[in-house]
mmCIF file of the N, C-alpha and C atoms, coordinates in Angstrom:
data_MODEL
# 
_entry.id   MODEL 
# 
loop_
_atom_site.group_PDB 
_atom_site.id 
_atom_site.type_symbol 
_atom_site.label_atom_id 
_atom_site.label_alt_id 
_atom_site.label_comp_id 
_atom_site.label_asym_id 
_atom_site.label_entity_id 
_atom_site.label_seq_id 
_atom_site.pdbx_PDB_ins_code 
_atom_site.Cartn_x 
_atom_site.Cartn_y 
_atom_site.Cartn_z 
_atom_site.occupancy 
_atom_site.B_iso_or_equiv 
_atom_site.pdbx_formal_charge 
_atom_site.auth_seq_id 
_atom_site.auth_comp_id 
_atom_site.auth_asym_id 
_atom_site.auth_atom_id 
_atom_site.pdbx_PDB_model_num 
ATOM 1   N N  . MET A 1 1  ? -3.748  -13.301 -7.378  1.00 0.00 ? 1  MET A N  1 
ATOM 2   C CA . MET A 1 1  ? -2.340  -13.085 -7.138  1.00 0.00 ? 1  MET A CA 1 
ATOM 3   C C  . MET A 1 1  ? -2.018  -13.266 -5.652  1.00 0.00 ? 1  MET A C  1 
ATOM 4   N N  . ILE A 1 2  ? -2.897  -12.763 -4.804  1.00 0.00 ? 2  ILE A N  1 
ATOM 5   C CA . ILE A 1 2  ? -2.639  -12.856 -3.366  1.00 0.00 ? 2  ILE A CA 1 
ATOM 6   C C  . ILE A 1 2  ? -2.595  -14.314 -2.921  1.00 0.00 ? 2  ILE A C  1 
ATOM 7   N N  . LEU A 1 3  ? -3.578  -15.085 -3.327  1.00 0.00 ? 3  LEU A N  1 
ATOM 8   C CA . LEU A 1 3  ? -3.637  -16.490 -2.900  1.00 0.00 ? 3  LEU A CA 1 
ATOM 9   C C  . LEU A 1 3  ? -2.469  -17.303 -3.433  1.00 0.00 ? 3  LEU A C  1 
ATOM 10  N N  . ASN A 1 4  ? -1.923  -16.881 -4.553  1.00 0.00 ? 4  ASN A N  1 
ATOM 11  C CA . ASN A 1 4  ? -0.746  -17.558 -5.111  1.00 0.00 ? 4  ASN A CA 1 
ATOM 12  C C  . ASN A 1 4  ? 0.563   -16.964 -4.595  1.00 0.00 ? 4  ASN A C  1 
ATOM 13  N N  . ARG A 1 5  ? 0.440   -15.974 -3.676  1.00 0.00 ? 5  ARG A N  1 
ATOM 14  C CA . ARG A 1 5  ? 1.622   -15.312 -3.090  1.00 0.00 ? 5  ARG A CA 1 
ATOM 15  C C  . ARG A 1 5  ? 2.482   -14.679 -4.187  1.00 0.00 ? 5  ARG A C  1 
ATOM 16  N N  . ASN A 1 6  ? 1.798   -14.158 -5.207  1.00 0.00 ? 6  ASN A N  1 
ATOM 17  C CA . ASN A 1 6  ? 2.471   -13.508 -6.330  1.00 0.00 ? 6  ASN A CA 1 
ATOM 18  C C  . ASN A 1 6  ? 2.418   -12.002 -6.125  1.00 0.00 ? 6  ASN A C  1 
ATOM 19  N N  . PHE A 1 7  ? 3.532   -11.416 -5.744  1.00 0.00 ? 7  PHE A N  1 
ATOM 20  C CA . PHE A 1 7  ? 3.597   -9.983  -5.513  1.00 0.00 ? 7  PHE A CA 1 
ATOM 21  C C  . PHE A 1 7  ? 4.477   -9.283  -6.548  1.00 0.00 ? 7  PHE A C  1 
ATOM 22  N N  . ASN A 1 8  ? 4.663   -9.955  -7.698  1.00 0.00 ? 8  ASN A N  1 
ATOM 23  C CA . ASN A 1 8  ? 5.418   -9.341  -8.787  1.00 0.00 ? 8  ASN A CA 1 
ATOM 24  C C  . ASN A 1 8  ? 4.698   -8.078  -9.228  1.00 0.00 ? 8  ASN A C  1 
ATOM 25  N N  . PRO A 1 9  ? 5.457   -7.048  -9.509  1.00 0.00 ? 9  PRO A N  1 
ATOM 26  C CA . PRO A 1 9  ? 4.823   -5.751  -9.746  1.00 0.00 ? 9  PRO A CA 1 
ATOM 27  C C  . PRO A 1 9  ? 4.015   -5.663  -11.033 1.00 0.00 ? 9  PRO A C  1 
ATOM 28  N N  . GLY A 1 10 ? 2.810   -5.162  -10.869 1.00 0.00 ? 10 GLY A N  1 
ATOM 29  C CA . GLY A 1 10 ? 2.004   -4.667  -11.959 1.00 0.00 ? 10 GLY A CA 1 
ATOM 30  C C  . GLY A 1 10 ? 2.041   -3.153  -11.829 1.00 0.00 ? 10 GLY A C  1 
ATOM 31  N N  . PHE A 1 11 ? 1.762   -2.698  -10.618 1.00 0.00 ? 11 PHE A N  1 
ATOM 32  C CA . PHE A 1 11 ? 1.908   -1.289  -10.261 1.00 0.00 ? 11 PHE A CA 1 
ATOM 33  C C  . PHE A 1 11 ? 2.572   -1.254  -8.897  1.00 0.00 ? 11 PHE A C  1 
ATOM 34  N N  . LYS A 1 12 ? 3.783   -0.764  -8.853  1.00 0.00 ? 12 LYS A N  1 
ATOM 35  C CA . LYS A 1 12 ? 4.634   -0.860  -7.672  1.00 0.00 ? 12 LYS A CA 1 
ATOM 36  C C  . LYS A 1 12 ? 4.171   0.036   -6.527  1.00 0.00 ? 12 LYS A C  1 
ATOM 37  N N  . ILE A 1 13 ? 4.431   -0.442  -5.322  1.00 0.00 ? 13 ILE A N  1 
ATOM 38  C CA . ILE A 1 13 ? 4.134   0.306   -4.107  1.00 0.00 ? 13 ILE A CA 1 
ATOM 39  C C  . ILE A 1 13 ? 4.752   1.705   -4.177  1.00 0.00 ? 13 ILE A C  1 
ATOM 40  N N  . LYS A 1 14 ? 6.002   1.801   -4.627  1.00 0.00 ? 14 LYS A N  1 
ATOM 41  C CA . LYS A 1 14 ? 6.671   3.110   -4.655  1.00 0.00 ? 14 LYS A CA 1 
ATOM 42  C C  . LYS A 1 14 ? 5.953   4.087   -5.581  1.00 0.00 ? 14 LYS A C  1 
ATOM 43  N N  . LEU A 1 15 ? 5.296   3.592   -6.621  1.00 0.00 ? 15 LEU A N  1 
ATOM 44  C CA . LEU A 1 15 ? 4.540   4.473   -7.514  1.00 0.00 ? 15 LEU A CA 1 
ATOM 45  C C  . LEU A 1 15 ? 3.227   4.903   -6.872  1.00 0.00 ? 15 LEU A C  1 
ATOM 46  N N  . HIS A 1 16 ? 2.621   4.002   -6.105  1.00 0.00 ? 16 HIS A N  1 
ATOM 47  C CA . HIS A 1 16 ? 1.421   4.378   -5.351  1.00 0.00 ? 16 HIS A CA 1 
ATOM 48  C C  . HIS A 1 16 ? 1.758   5.492   -4.365  1.00 0.00 ? 16 HIS A C  1 
ATOM 49  N N  . ILE A 1 17 ? 2.902   5.365   -3.702  1.00 0.00 ? 17 ILE A N  1 
ATOM 50  C CA . ILE A 1 17 ? 3.315   6.386   -2.732  1.00 0.00 ? 17 ILE A CA 1 
ATOM 51  C C  . ILE A 1 17 ? 3.438   7.742   -3.410  1.00 0.00 ? 17 ILE A C  1 
ATOM 52  N N  . LYS A 1 18 ? 4.057   7.766   -4.588  1.00 0.00 ? 18 LYS A N  1 
ATOM 53  C CA . LYS A 1 18 ? 4.196   9.021   -5.335  1.00 0.00 ? 18 LYS A CA 1 
ATOM 54  C C  . LYS A 1 18 ? 2.825   9.605   -5.669  1.00 0.00 ? 18 LYS A C  1 
ATOM 55  N N  . ASP A 1 19 ? 1.935   8.775   -6.183  1.00 0.00 ? 19 ASP A N  1 
ATOM 56  C CA . ASP A 1 19 ? 0.608   9.248   -6.577  1.00 0.00 ? 19 ASP A CA 1 
ATOM 57  C C  . ASP A 1 19 ? -0.229  9.675   -5.373  1.00 0.00 ? 19 ASP A C  1 
ATOM 58  N N  . LEU A 1 20 ? -0.138  8.910   -4.285  1.00 0.00 ? 20 LEU A N  1 
ATOM 59  C CA . LEU A 1 20 ? -0.880  9.274   -3.081  1.00 0.00 ? 20 LEU A CA 1 
ATOM 60  C C  . LEU A 1 20 ? -0.377  10.592  -2.504  1.00 0.00 ? 20 LEU A C  1 
ATOM 61  N N  . ALA A 1 21 ? 0.943   10.807  -2.550  1.00 0.00 ? 21 ALA A N  1 
ATOM 62  C CA . ALA A 1 21 ? 1.506   12.073  -2.075  1.00 0.00 ? 21 ALA A CA 1 
ATOM 63  C C  . ALA A 1 21 ? 0.955   13.236  -2.891  1.00 0.00 ? 21 ALA A C  1 
ATOM 64  N N  . ASN A 1 22 ? 0.860   13.062  -4.202  1.00 0.00 ? 22 ASN A N  1 
ATOM 65  C CA . ASN A 1 22 ? 0.296   14.113  -5.070  1.00 0.00 ? 22 ASN A CA 1 
ATOM 66  C C  . ASN A 1 22 ? -1.170  14.374  -4.723  1.00 0.00 ? 22 ASN A C  1 
ATOM 67  N N  . ALA A 1 23 ? -1.927  13.317  -4.487  1.00 0.00 ? 23 ALA A N  1 
ATOM 68  C CA . ALA A 1 23 ? -3.349  13.474  -4.152  1.00 0.00 ? 23 ALA A CA 1 
ATOM 69  C C  . ALA A 1 23 ? -3.517  14.192  -2.814  1.00 0.00 ? 23 ALA A C  1 
ATOM 70  N N  . ILE A 1 24 ? -2.717  13.796  -1.826  1.00 0.00 ? 24 ILE A N  1 
ATOM 71  C CA . ILE A 1 24 ? -2.813  14.428  -0.506  1.00 0.00 ? 24 ILE A CA 1 
ATOM 72  C C  . ILE A 1 24 ? -2.408  15.901  -0.584  1.00 0.00 ? 24 ILE A C  1 
ATOM 73  N N  . GLU A 1 25 ? -1.341  16.189  -1.309  1.00 0.00 ? 25 GLU A N  1 
ATOM 74  C CA . GLU A 1 25 ? -0.899  17.581  -1.466  1.00 0.00 ? 25 GLU A CA 1 
ATOM 75  C C  . GLU A 1 25 ? -1.980  18.419  -2.133  1.00 0.00 ? 25 GLU A C  1 
ATOM 76  N N  . THR A 1 26 ? -2.589  17.892  -3.182  1.00 0.00 ? 26 THR A N  1 
ATOM 77  C CA . THR A 1 26 ? -3.650  18.621  -3.878  1.00 0.00 ? 26 THR A CA 1 
ATOM 78  C C  . THR A 1 26 ? -4.838  18.850  -2.946  1.00 0.00 ? 26 THR A C  1 
ATOM 79  N N  . GLY A 1 27 ? -5.192  17.815  -2.184  1.00 0.00 ? 27 GLY A N  1 
ATOM 80  C CA . GLY A 1 27 ? -6.271  17.965  -1.210  1.00 0.00 ? 27 GLY A CA 1 
ATOM 81  C C  . GLY A 1 27 ? -5.990  19.077  -0.216  1.00 0.00 ? 27 GLY A C  1 
ATOM 82  N N  . HIS A 1 28 ? -4.753  19.127  0.271   1.00 0.00 ? 28 HIS A N  1 
ATOM 83  C CA . HIS A 1 28 ? -4.374  20.193  1.208   1.00 0.00 ? 28 HIS A CA 1 
ATOM 84  C C  . HIS A 1 28 ? -4.467  21.564  0.546   1.00 0.00 ? 28 HIS A C  1 
ATOM 85  N N  . GLN A 1 29 ? -4.044  21.646  -0.693  1.00 0.00 ? 29 GLN A N  1 
ATOM 86  C CA . GLN A 1 29 ? -4.062  22.930  -1.406  1.00 0.00 ? 29 GLN A CA 1 
ATOM 87  C C  . GLN A 1 29 ? -5.476  23.477  -1.586  1.00 0.00 ? 29 GLN A C  1 
ATOM 88  N N  . VAL A 1 30 ? -6.430  22.586  -1.794  1.00 0.00 ? 30 VAL A N  1 
ATOM 89  C CA . VAL A 1 30 ? -7.806  23.038  -2.018  1.00 0.00 ? 30 VAL A CA 1 
ATOM 90  C C  . VAL A 1 30 ? -8.668  22.926  -0.760  1.00 0.00 ? 30 VAL A C  1 
ATOM 91  N N  . GLY A 1 31 ? -8.051  22.525  0.342   1.00 0.00 ? 31 GLY A N  1 
ATOM 92  C CA . GLY A 1 31 ? -8.766  22.484  1.615   1.00 0.00 ? 31 GLY A CA 1 
ATOM 93  C C  . GLY A 1 31 ? -9.698  21.307  1.791   1.00 0.00 ? 31 GLY A C  1 
ATOM 94  N N  . VAL A 1 32 ? -9.384  20.205  1.145   1.00 0.00 ? 32 VAL A N  1 
ATOM 95  C CA . VAL A 1 32 ? -10.226 19.010  1.259   1.00 0.00 ? 32 VAL A CA 1 
ATOM 96  C C  . VAL A 1 32 ? -9.488  17.946  2.080   1.00 0.00 ? 32 VAL A C  1 
ATOM 97  N N  . PRO A 1 33 ? -10.078 17.521  3.181   1.00 0.00 ? 33 PRO A N  1 
ATOM 98  C CA . PRO A 1 33 ? -9.439  16.460  3.954   1.00 0.00 ? 33 PRO A CA 1 
ATOM 99  C C  . PRO A 1 33 ? -9.569  15.119  3.240   1.00 0.00 ? 33 PRO A C  1 
ATOM 100 N N  . LEU A 1 34 ? -8.517  14.323  3.299   1.00 0.00 ? 34 LEU A N  1 
ATOM 101 C CA . LEU A 1 34 ? -8.508  13.013  2.647   1.00 0.00 ? 34 LEU A CA 1 
ATOM 102 C C  . LEU A 1 34 ? -8.060  11.950  3.662   1.00 0.00 ? 34 LEU A C  1 
ATOM 103 N N  . PRO A 1 35 ? -8.888  11.681  4.657   1.00 0.00 ? 35 PRO A N  1 
ATOM 104 C CA . PRO A 1 35 ? -8.461  10.755  5.713   1.00 0.00 ? 35 PRO A CA 1 
ATOM 105 C C  . PRO A 1 35 ? -8.221  9.329   5.230   1.00 0.00 ? 35 PRO A C  1 
ATOM 106 N N  . LEU A 1 36 ? -9.009  8.846   4.314   1.00 0.00 ? 36 LEU A N  1 
ATOM 107 C CA . LEU A 1 36 ? -8.802  7.476   3.829   1.00 0.00 ? 36 LEU A CA 1 
ATOM 108 C C  . LEU A 1 36 ? -7.569  7.388   2.943   1.00 0.00 ? 36 LEU A C  1 
ATOM 109 N N  . THR A 1 37 ? -7.342  8.414   2.145   1.00 0.00 ? 37 THR A N  1 
ATOM 110 C CA . THR A 1 37 ? -6.136  8.459   1.317   1.00 0.00 ? 37 THR A CA 1 
ATOM 111 C C  . THR A 1 37 ? -4.902  8.473   2.204   1.00 0.00 ? 37 THR A C  1 
ATOM 112 N N  . SER A 1 38 ? -4.963  9.238   3.273   1.00 0.00 ? 38 SER A N  1 
ATOM 113 C CA . SER A 1 38 ? -3.838  9.296   4.212   1.00 0.00 ? 38 SER A CA 1 
ATOM 114 C C  . SER A 1 38 ? -3.612  7.950   4.894   1.00 0.00 ? 38 SER A C  1 
ATOM 115 N N  . ALA A 1 39 ? -4.689  7.249   5.212   1.00 0.00 ? 39 ALA A N  1 
ATOM 116 C CA . ALA A 1 39 ? -4.557  5.927   5.834   1.00 0.00 ? 39 ALA A CA 1 
ATOM 117 C C  . ALA A 1 39 ? -3.893  4.938   4.877   1.00 0.00 ? 39 ALA A C  1 
ATOM 118 N N  . VAL A 1 40 ? -4.290  4.976   3.607   1.00 0.00 ? 40 VAL A N  1 
ATOM 119 C CA . VAL A 1 40 ? -3.674  4.097   2.616   1.00 0.00 ? 40 VAL A CA 1 
ATOM 120 C C  . VAL A 1 40 ? -2.206  4.466   2.428   1.00 0.00 ? 40 VAL A C  1 
ATOM 121 N N  . MET A 1 41 ? -1.898  5.742   2.455   1.00 0.00 ? 41 MET A N  1 
ATOM 122 C CA . MET A 1 41 ? -0.503  6.174   2.352   1.00 0.00 ? 41 MET A CA 1 
ATOM 123 C C  . MET A 1 41 ? 0.325   5.568   3.485   1.00 0.00 ? 41 MET A C  1 
ATOM 124 N N  . GLU A 1 42 ? -0.209  5.563   4.695   1.00 0.00 ? 42 GLU A N  1 
ATOM 125 C CA . GLU A 1 42 ? 0.517   4.986   5.829   1.00 0.00 ? 42 GLU A CA 1 
ATOM 126 C C  . GLU A 1 42 ? 0.744   3.487   5.635   1.00 0.00 ? 42 GLU A C  1 
ATOM 127 N N  . MET A 1 43 ? -0.238  2.806   5.070   1.00 0.00 ? 43 MET A N  1 
ATOM 128 C CA . MET A 1 43 ? -0.075  1.370   4.781   1.00 0.00 ? 43 MET A CA 1 
ATOM 129 C C  . MET A 1 43 ? 1.039   1.161   3.762   1.00 0.00 ? 43 MET A C  1 
ATOM 130 N N  . MET A 1 44 ? 1.032   1.976   2.721   1.00 0.00 ? 44 MET A N  1 
ATOM 131 C CA . MET A 1 44 ? 2.057   1.873   1.685   1.00 0.00 ? 44 MET A CA 1 
ATOM 132 C C  . MET A 1 44 ? 3.441   2.192   2.249   1.00 0.00 ? 44 MET A C  1 
ATOM 133 N N  . GLN A 1 45 ? 3.513   3.198   3.114   1.00 0.00 ? 45 GLN A N  1 
ATOM 134 C CA . GLN A 1 45 ? 4.793   3.552   3.728   1.00 0.00 ? 45 GLN A CA 1 
ATOM 135 C C  . GLN A 1 45 ? 5.300   2.410   4.610   1.00 0.00 ? 45 GLN A C  1 
ATOM 136 N N  . ALA A 1 46 ? 4.395   1.742   5.321   1.00 0.00 ? 46 ALA A N  1 
ATOM 137 C CA . ALA A 1 46 ? 4.792   0.601   6.152   1.00 0.00 ? 46 ALA A CA 1 
ATOM 138 C C  . ALA A 1 46 ? 5.363   -0.519  5.284   1.00 0.00 ? 46 ALA A C  1 
ATOM 139 N N  . LEU A 1 47 ? 4.755   -0.752  4.133   1.00 0.00 ? 47 LEU A N  1 
ATOM 140 C CA . LEU A 1 47 ? 5.275   -1.761  3.216   1.00 0.00 ? 47 LEU A CA 1 
ATOM 141 C C  . LEU A 1 47 ? 6.648   -1.359  2.694   1.00 0.00 ? 47 LEU A C  1 
ATOM 142 N N  . LYS A 1 48 ? 6.826   -0.080  2.408   1.00 0.00 ? 48 LYS A N  1 
ATOM 143 C CA . LYS A 1 48 ? 8.122   0.410   1.944   1.00 0.00 ? 48 LYS A CA 1 
ATOM 144 C C  . LYS A 1 48 ? 9.189   0.160   3.008   1.00 0.00 ? 48 LYS A C  1 
ATOM 145 N N  . VAL A 1 49 ? 8.877   0.460   4.247   1.00 0.00 ? 49 VAL A N  1 
ATOM 146 C CA . VAL A 1 49 ? 9.815   0.242   5.348   1.00 0.00 ? 49 VAL A CA 1 
ATOM 147 C C  . VAL A 1 49 ? 10.185  -1.240  5.452   1.00 0.00 ? 49 VAL A C  1 
ATOM 148 N N  . ASP A 1 50 ? 9.240   -2.109  5.123   1.00 0.00 ? 50 ASP A N  1 
ATOM 149 C CA . ASP A 1 50 ? 9.488   -3.554  5.150   1.00 0.00 ? 50 ASP A CA 1 
ATOM 150 C C  . ASP A 1 50 ? 10.195  -4.050  3.891   1.00 0.00 ? 50 ASP A C  1 
ATOM 151 N N  . GLY A 1 51 ? 10.617  -3.123  3.020   1.00 0.00 ? 51 GLY A N  1 
ATOM 152 C CA . GLY A 1 51 ? 11.373  -3.499  1.828   1.00 0.00 ? 51 GLY A CA 1 
ATOM 153 C C  . GLY A 1 51 ? 10.531  -3.996  0.675   1.00 0.00 ? 51 GLY A C  1 
ATOM 154 N N  . LYS A 1 52 ? 9.252   -3.665  0.664   1.00 0.00 ? 52 LYS A N  1 
ATOM 155 C CA . LYS A 1 52 ? 8.349   -4.159  -0.370  1.00 0.00 ? 52 LYS A CA 1 
ATOM 156 C C  . LYS A 1 52 ? 7.967   -3.092  -1.400  1.00 0.00 ? 52 LYS A C  1 
ATOM 157 N N  . GLN A 1 53 ? 8.741   -2.009  -1.496  1.00 0.00 ? 53 GLN A N  1 
ATOM 158 C CA . GLN A 1 53 ? 8.391   -0.909  -2.389  1.00 0.00 ? 53 GLN A CA 1 
ATOM 159 C C  . GLN A 1 53 ? 8.398   -1.294  -3.859  1.00 0.00 ? 53 GLN A C  1 
ATOM 160 N N  . GLU A 1 54 ? 9.059   -2.365  -4.213  1.00 0.00 ? 54 GLU A N  1 
ATOM 161 C CA . GLU A 1 54 ? 9.098   -2.816  -5.611  1.00 0.00 ? 54 GLU A CA 1 
ATOM 162 C C  . GLU A 1 54 ? 7.985   -3.826  -5.919  1.00 0.00 ? 54 GLU A C  1 
ATOM 163 N N  . ASN A 1 55 ? 7.224   -4.226  -4.897  1.00 0.00 ? 55 ASN A N  1 
ATOM 164 C CA . ASN A 1 55 ? 6.146   -5.208  -5.074  1.00 0.00 ? 55 ASN A CA 1 
ATOM 165 C C  . ASN A 1 55 ? 4.885   -4.555  -5.630  1.00 0.00 ? 55 ASN A C  1 
ATOM 166 N N  . ASP A 1 56 ? 3.967   -5.402  -6.073  1.00 0.00 ? 56 ASP A N  1 
ATOM 167 C CA . ASP A 1 56 ? 2.658   -4.975  -6.545  1.00 0.00 ? 56 ASP A CA 1 
ATOM 168 C C  . ASP A 1 56 ? 1.803   -4.513  -5.366  1.00 0.00 ? 56 ASP A C  1 
ATOM 169 N N  . HIS A 1 57 ? 0.768   -3.744  -5.657  1.00 0.00 ? 57 HIS A N  1 
ATOM 170 C CA . HIS A 1 57 ? -0.129  -3.288  -4.599  1.00 0.00 ? 57 HIS A CA 1 
ATOM 171 C C  . HIS A 1 57 ? -0.876  -4.435  -3.921  1.00 0.00 ? 57 HIS A C  1 
ATOM 172 N N  . CYS A 1 58 ? -0.844  -5.620  -4.495  1.00 0.00 ? 58 CYS A N  1 
ATOM 173 C CA . CYS A 1 58 ? -1.400  -6.804  -3.817  1.00 0.00 ? 58 CYS A CA 1 
ATOM 174 C C  . CYS A 1 58 ? -0.679  -7.060  -2.488  1.00 0.00 ? 58 CYS A C  1 
ATOM 175 N N  . SER A 1 59 ? 0.485   -6.474  -2.349  1.00 0.00 ? 59 SER A N  1 
ATOM 176 C CA . SER A 1 59 ? 1.242   -6.616  -1.103  1.00 0.00 ? 59 SER A CA 1 
ATOM 177 C C  . SER A 1 59 ? 0.526   -5.985  0.085   1.00 0.00 ? 59 SER A C  1 
ATOM 178 N N  . LEU A 1 60 ? -0.510  -5.215  -0.172  1.00 0.00 ? 60 LEU A N  1 
ATOM 179 C CA . LEU A 1 60 ? -1.284  -4.674  0.944   1.00 0.00 ? 60 LEU A CA 1 
ATOM 180 C C  . LEU A 1 60 ? -1.758  -5.781  1.877   1.00 0.00 ? 60 LEU A C  1 
ATOM 181 N N  . VAL A 1 61 ? -1.997  -6.965  1.321   1.00 0.00 ? 61 VAL A N  1 
ATOM 182 C CA . VAL A 1 61 ? -2.408  -8.069  2.180   1.00 0.00 ? 61 VAL A CA 1 
ATOM 183 C C  . VAL A 1 61 ? -1.323  -8.374  3.219   1.00 0.00 ? 61 VAL A C  1 
ATOM 184 N N  . GLN A 1 62 ? -0.068  -8.164  2.859   1.00 0.00 ? 62 GLN A N  1 
ATOM 185 C CA . GLN A 1 62 ? 1.028   -8.424  3.790   1.00 0.00 ? 62 GLN A CA 1 
ATOM 186 C C  . GLN A 1 62 ? 1.027   -7.434  4.952   1.00 0.00 ? 62 GLN A C  1 
ATOM 187 N N  . TYR A 1 63 ? 0.535   -6.247  4.723   1.00 0.00 ? 63 TYR A N  1 
ATOM 188 C CA . TYR A 1 63 ? 0.376   -5.272  5.801   1.00 0.00 ? 63 TYR A CA 1 
ATOM 189 C C  . TYR A 1 63 ? -0.578  -5.834  6.855   1.00 0.00 ? 63 TYR A C  1 
ATOM 190 N N  . PHE A 1 64 ? -1.710  -6.341  6.397   1.00 0.00 ? 64 PHE A N  1 
ATOM 191 C CA . PHE A 1 64 ? -2.704  -6.892  7.320   1.00 0.00 ? 64 PHE A CA 1 
ATOM 192 C C  . PHE A 1 64 ? -2.244  -8.225  7.918   1.00 0.00 ? 64 PHE A C  1 
ATOM 193 N N  . GLU A 1 65 ? -1.551  -9.011  7.127   1.00 0.00 ? 65 GLU A N  1 
ATOM 194 C CA . GLU A 1 65 ? -1.015  -10.274 7.644   1.00 0.00 ? 65 GLU A CA 1 
ATOM 195 C C  . GLU A 1 65 ? -0.057  -10.028 8.807   1.00 0.00 ? 65 GLU A C  1 
ATOM 196 N N  . LYS A 1 66 ? 0.763   -9.015  8.664   1.00 0.00 ? 66 LYS A N  1 
ATOM 197 C CA . LYS A 1 66 ? 1.734   -8.700  9.720   1.00 0.00 ? 66 LYS A CA 1 
ATOM 198 C C  . LYS A 1 66 ? 1.005   -8.328  11.008  1.00 0.00 ? 66 LYS A C  1 
ATOM 199 N N  . MET A 1 67 ? -0.037  -7.523  10.884  1.00 0.00 ? 67 MET A N  1 
ATOM 200 C CA . MET A 1 67 ? -0.800  -7.120  12.073  1.00 0.00 ? 67 MET A CA 1 
ATOM 201 C C  . MET A 1 67 ? -1.525  -8.302  12.701  1.00 0.00 ? 67 MET A C  1 
ATOM 202 N N  . ALA A 1 68 ? -2.053  -9.190  11.858  1.00 0.00 ? 68 ALA A N  1 
ATOM 203 C CA . ALA A 1 68 ? -2.832  -10.327 12.347  1.00 0.00 ? 68 ALA A CA 1 
ATOM 204 C C  . ALA A 1 68 ? -1.968  -11.544 12.668  1.00 0.00 ? 68 ALA A C  1 
ATOM 205 N N  . GLN A 1 69 ? -0.684  -11.449 12.339  1.00 0.00 ? 69 GLN A N  1 
ATOM 206 C CA . GLN A 1 69 ? 0.255   -12.550 12.545  1.00 0.00 ? 69 GLN A CA 1 
ATOM 207 C C  . GLN A 1 69 ? -0.268  -13.848 11.913  1.00 0.00 ? 69 GLN A C  1 
ATOM 208 N N  . THR A 1 70 ? -0.641  -13.719 10.652  1.00 0.00 ? 70 THR A N  1 
ATOM 209 C CA . THR A 1 70 ? -1.141  -14.864 9.894   1.00 0.00 ? 70 THR A CA 1 
ATOM 210 C C  . THR A 1 70 ? -0.787  -14.658 8.425   1.00 0.00 ? 70 THR A C  1 
ATOM 211 N N  . GLU A 1 71 ? -1.032  -15.664 7.616   1.00 0.00 ? 71 GLU A N  1 
ATOM 212 C CA . GLU A 1 71 ? -0.759  -15.563 6.180   1.00 0.00 ? 71 GLU A CA 1 
ATOM 213 C C  . GLU A 1 71 ? -1.980  -16.034 5.412   1.00 0.00 ? 71 GLU A C  1 
ATOM 214 N N  . VAL A 1 72 ? -2.403  -15.235 4.445   1.00 0.00 ? 72 VAL A N  1 
ATOM 215 C CA . VAL A 1 72 ? -3.511  -15.602 3.567   1.00 0.00 ? 72 VAL A CA 1 
ATOM 216 C C  . VAL A 1 72 ? -2.950  -16.503 2.491   1.00 0.00 ? 72 VAL A C  1 
ATOM 217 N N  . LYS A 1 73 ? -3.543  -17.692 2.352   1.00 0.00 ? 73 LYS A N  1 
ATOM 218 C CA . LYS A 1 73 ? -3.078  -18.627 1.319   1.00 0.00 ? 73 LYS A CA 1 
ATOM 219 C C  . LYS A 1 73 ? -4.181  -19.604 0.972   1.00 0.00 ? 73 LYS A C  1 
ATOM 220 N N  . LYS A 1 74 ? -3.968  -20.320 -0.125  1.00 0.00 ? 74 LYS A N  1 
ATOM 221 C CA . LYS A 1 74 ? -4.915  -21.339 -0.548  1.00 0.00 ? 74 LYS A CA 1 
ATOM 222 C C  . LYS A 1 74 ? -4.954  -22.459 0.483   1.00 0.00 ? 74 LYS A C  1 
ATOM 223 N N  . GLN A 1 75 ? -6.111  -23.056 0.610   1.00 0.00 ? 75 GLN A N  1 
ATOM 224 C CA . GLN A 1 75 ? -6.248  -24.211 1.519   1.00 0.00 ? 75 GLN A CA 1 
ATOM 225 C C  . GLN A 1 75 ? -5.686  -25.459 0.907   1.00 0.00 ? 75 GLN A C  1 
# 
């Protein structure tokens, strides 16, 4: 999907944000740190800010593309 630039939703970014928020909250409640979960949440939030909350989680590549100022695509 990434190489074809297909970001049509299978599982939307906004749903990942909801689920990640639940996981982080539960971790806090039981005293378990979730640093990687929190990092992924920040990536998802950045995509949301860029208007990609309705896209598939394959859009994570766009997070890295933005930082690297490049685009992943077929040769």
